[in-house]
C-alpha positions in Angstrom: 70.8 -31.8 -145.1 72.5 -33.0 -141.7 76.0 -31.6 -142.7 74.2 -28.4 -143.3 72.5 -28.4 -140.6 75.8 -29.1 -138.4 77.6 -26.3 -140.3 75.2 -23.9 -139.1 74.8 -25.0 -135.5 78.8 -25.9 -134.8 80.5 -22.7 -136.9 83.7 -23.6 -135.6 84.1 -26.9 -137.0 85.2 -27.6 -140.8 83.9 -30.4 -142.3 85.4 -32.0 -145.0 83.9 -34.1 -147.6 84.8 -37.3 -150.0 88.2 -37.1 -147.6 91.0 -39.7 -148.4 91.5 -41.9 -145.3 93.9 -44.0 -146.7 97.1 -41.4 -146.1 95.9 -41.1 -142.4 97.0 -44.8 -142.1 100.2 -46.6 -141.5 98.9 -49.0 -144.3 97.5 -46.9 -146.6 94.6 -48.2 -147.6 91.0 -47.4 -147.5 88.2 -45.3 -149.1 87.4 -42.0 -148.8 85.1 -40.7 -145.6 82.0 -39.1 -146.9 82.6 -36.5 -144.3 85.7 -35.9 -142.4 86.4 -33.5 -139.2 88.8 -33.2 -136.7 87.4 -30.9 -133.9 90.2 -28.8 -131.7 88.4 -29.1 -128.5 86.9 -31.4 -126.6 83.5 -29.5 -126.3 83.7 -29.0 -130.1 84.4 -32.8 -130.0 81.2 -33.6 -127.7 78.3 -31.2 -129.2 79.6 -32.7 -132.8 79.6 -36.7 -131.6 75.8 -35.9 -129.7 74.8 -34.4 -132.7 75.6 -37.3 -135.0 74.2 -39.8 -132.7 71.0 -38.3 -131.9 70.4 -38.4 -135.9 71.6 -41.7 -136.1 74.5 -41.0 -138.8 77.2 -43.5 -139.0 80.3 -42.3 -136.5 84.1 -43.7 -136.9 86.3 -42.4 -134.5 90.2 -42.3 -135.6 93.3 -41.7 -134.1 96.7 -41.9 -135.0 95.7 -45.0 -137.7 98.6 -46.9 -136.8 96.7 -50.5 -136.4 93.2 -49.8 -138.3 92.0 -50.8 -141.3 89.0 -48.8 -143.5 86.9 -50.3 -146.2 87.3 -49.1 -150.0 85.0 -46.8 -151.7 83.1 -44.4 -150.0 82.7 -44.5 -146.0 79.2 -43.5 -145.5 78.8 -41.0 -142.6 81.6 -39.1 -140.5 84.9 -39.8 -139.7 85.9 -38.1 -136.8 89.7 -37.6 -135.8 91.4 -37.1 -132.4 94.4 -35.8 -134.0 93.8 -31.8 -132.9 93.4 -32.6 -129.2 97.0 -32.5 -128.8 98.0 -31.0 -125.6 99.9 -32.5 -122.3 99.4 -30.7 -118.8 101.8 -31.7 -116.4 99.9 -31.6 -112.8 103.1 -32.5 -111.1 106.7 -33.5 -111.8 105.3 -37.4 -112.3 101.6 -37.3 -113.4 100.4 -35.4 -117.0 97.2 -34.7 -118.4 97.7 -36.4 -122.0 95.2 -35.9 -124.8 94.1 -38.4 -127.1 95.5 -37.0 -129.7 98.8 -36.6 -128.4 101.3 -39.2 -130.2 102.9 -41.8 -128.1 106.7 -41.4 -129.7 106.3 -37.5 -128.8 105.4 -38.5 -125.1 108.3 -41.1 -124.9 110.5 -38.1 -126.1 109.1 -36.1 -123.2 109.7 -38.3 -120.4 113.4 -39.1 -121.8 113.8 -35.2 -121.4 112.3 -35.0 -118.1 114.1 -38.1 -116.9 111.0 -40.0 -116.6 110.3 -44.0 -117.0 107.5 -46.3 -117.1 106.4 -46.4 -120.7 109.8 -48.1 -122.0 107.5 -51.0 -123.2 106.1 -48.6 -125.8 108.8 -47.7 -127.6 108.6 -47.6 -131.1 104.8 -48.3 -131.4 103.0 -45.5 -133.4 99.8 -43.5 -133.1 98.3 -41.6 -130.3 97.5 -41.9 -126.5 93.6 -42.5 -127.3 94.3 -45.0 -130.0 97.2 -47.1 -127.7 94.5 -46.6 -124.6 91.6 -48.3 -127.1 93.6 -51.3 -127.9 95.8 -51.0 -124.7 98.8 -50.7 -126.5 101.7 -52.4 -125.1 104.8 -55.5 -125.0 106.7 -58.1 -123.2 103.5 -58.5 -120.8 102.9 -54.9 -120.2 100.4 -52.0 -121.4 99.6 -49.0 -121.5 96.1 -49.1 -119.5 97.9 -49.7 -116.5 99.7 -46.3 -116.5 96.2 -44.4 -116.7 95.2 -42.9 -113.3 91.7 -42.1 -114.9 90.5 -41.7 -118.4 88.2 -39.1 -119.9 85.7 -39.9 -122.5 82.5 -38.4 -123.9 79.7 -40.8 -123.3 77.0 -41.6 -126.0 74.2 -39.6 -123.6 76.7 -36.0 -123.9 77.9 -36.4 -120.5 82.0 -36.5 -120.1 82.7 -39.1 -117.7 86.4 -40.0 -115.8 87.2 -43.7 -115.2 89.2 -44.7 -112.9 91.5 -46.7 -113.3 90.3 -49.8 -111.2 86.7 -49.1 -113.1 88.6 -50.4 -116.2 88.5 -53.8 -117.2 91.9 -54.1 -119.6 94.2 -56.9 -120.6 96.0 -58.4 -123.2 95.1 -55.7 -126.1 91.8 -55.3 -124.5 90.2 -52.6 -123.0 86.7 -51.9 -121.9 85.9 -48.2 -123.0 86.5 -49.5 -126.6 83.1 -50.4 -127.3 82.2 -48.1 -129.1 79.7 -46.0 -127.3 82.0 -42.8 -126.6 85.2 -41.3 -127.5 88.3 -41.4 -125.6 89.7 -37.1 -124.8 92.0 -37.4 -122.2 94.3 -39.6 -119.9 95.9 -38.6 -116.5 98.9 -40.6 -116.4 101.7 -40.8 -113.8 105.4 -41.8 -114.3 108.2 -42.5 -112.2 112.4 -40.9 -111.9 114.6 -42.7 -114.0 116.7 -45.5 -113.3 119.6 -46.9 -115.0 118.4 -50.0 -115.6 115.7 -48.4 -117.7 118.1 -47.3 -120.4 118.8 -51.1 -120.7 115.4 -52.1 -120.6 114.1 -49.3 -123.0 117.3 -50.4 -125.4 116.1 -54.1 -125.5 112.6 -53.0 -126.6 114.1 -50.5 -129.6 115.9 -53.9 -130.6 112.8 -56.4 -130.9 111.1 -53.3 -132.7 113.9 -53.3 -135.0 113.9 -57.0 -136.3 110.2 -56.0 -137.4 109.6 -55.0 -141.3 110.8 -51.5 -142.1 110.3 -49.7 -145.6 106.9 -50.5 -146.6 103.4 -49.6 -145.2 102.1 -51.3 -142.7 99.5 -51.5 -139.7 102.0 -53.5 -137.1 101.3 -56.9 -135.8 97.8 -58.5 -137.9 96.5 -60.9 -135.2 96.9 -61.0 -131.5 99.2 -63.7 -130.0 97.1 -66.7 -128.3 97.9 -67.4 -125.1 100.9 -69.2 -124.6 101.8 -69.3 -128.3 102.9 -66.8 -130.8 101.1 -65.6 -134.1 104.3 -65.3 -136.1 105.3 -68.3 -135.3 102.1 -70.0 -136.3 101.9 -68.2 -139.7 105.3 -68.8 -140.3 104.8 -72.7 -139.5 101.7 -72.8 -141.6 103.8 -71.2 -144.8 102.2 -68.1 -144.8 104.9 -66.0 -145.6 104.9 -64.1 -148.9 101.5 -65.0 -149.5 99.9 -62.4 -151.4 96.9 -60.8 -152.1 97.3 -57.7 -155.3 99.8 -55.7 -153.5 99.2 -56.7 -150.1 101.7 -59.5 -149.0 102.9 -61.2 -145.7 106.4 -59.9 -144.7 109.1 -62.9 -145.4 110.9 -61.3 -142.0 108.0 -61.7 -139.9 105.0 -63.7 -140.9 102.4 -61.5 -138.5 103.0 -58.4 -140.4 101.0 -57.6 -144.0 102.7 -55.1 -146.2 101.6 -53.0 -149.0 103.6 -52.9 -152.0 102.0 -49.6 -153.1 98.8 -50.2 -154.6 96.9 -52.5 -152.0 93.0 -52.4 -151.4 91.3 -52.9 -148.3 90.0 -55.9 -149.6 93.1 -57.2 -151.0 94.4 -56.8 -146.7 91.2 -58.6 -145.8 91.0 -61.5 -148.3 95.0 -62.2 -146.9 94.0 -62.0 -143.2 91.2 -64.6 -144.0 93.3 -66.9 -145.9 96.4 -66.6 -143.1 93.6 -67.3 -140.4 91.9 -69.9 -142.0 95.4 -71.9 -142.8 96.3 -71.4 -139.2 92.9 -73.0 -137.8 93.2 -76.0 -140.4 96.5 -76.9 -139.3 96.2 -76.2 -135.8 92.9 -75.7 -134.6 94.1 -72.4 -133.1 91.4 -69.3 -134.4 93.6 -66.2 -134.2 92.1 -63.1 -133.7 92.9 -59.8 -135.8 94.9 -57.0 -134.0 94.2 -54.8 -136.9 91.0 -53.0 -135.8 88.5 -53.3 -139.2 86.9 -50.2 -138.5 83.1 -49.9 -137.6 80.8 -47.1 -136.6 80.1 -46.2 -133.4 76.5 -47.6 -132.0 74.3 -45.0 -132.5 71.6 -46.9 -129.8 
């Protein structure tokens, strides 16, 4: 009944039923969304989001799917994808408004074409701008949130709010806007003119990415690095390489990557995450925190 009402109230939005989620996530695991929608405008996104929250319907927000894990089976509620919000508007030679669904790799390419720099640390990181902001994606002590002058989000009360950089609390793989109460739809970002040393920095980051596992589906780093330590090193020292559950296994190249041989389930991955975390805790007393986002619905209160 709710979906029928939505279709009547929002005729410009196509709602798909029983939609497979695994192809939309880089780990290629997870069940089907009861309902899936990918609005093509911020206003359509706003109307849909607010209507769903008012009805108490579970809402999941999906960007590029590069570090997320949906459960197996039917995911009750509505999965909203930001992938059709993919515009970029250059306000000045250095500043652009970038939609949440704009691919990070595409932004990197555009910066190079414009002889701009500032995002070298994100070289090789997959996903969308919105997803990157939610997790403050980055490397080498840098994060994408530091480049955002402001971030535009649809709040749970239906308003569209612009968060200034100094209003956002962000740090290593965290951002205060990721509390499940809003959908990030756009960010204004400022870059700088490229310098000769930037090419070397970029190559170093690309070289680092090249040492990570390739060829099989994965969701990037499984765990965040504990302060002053390396999750990959801890996992390796605790004998986690090549551990497997079903078709999910820990890479023998980098122990902080879980790979999918082809038919892994979300349950396989979750169990492997638990086993690896427990091994490290039993051996070192260090509690590893997942970097992979276990998908939960937005808060409806």
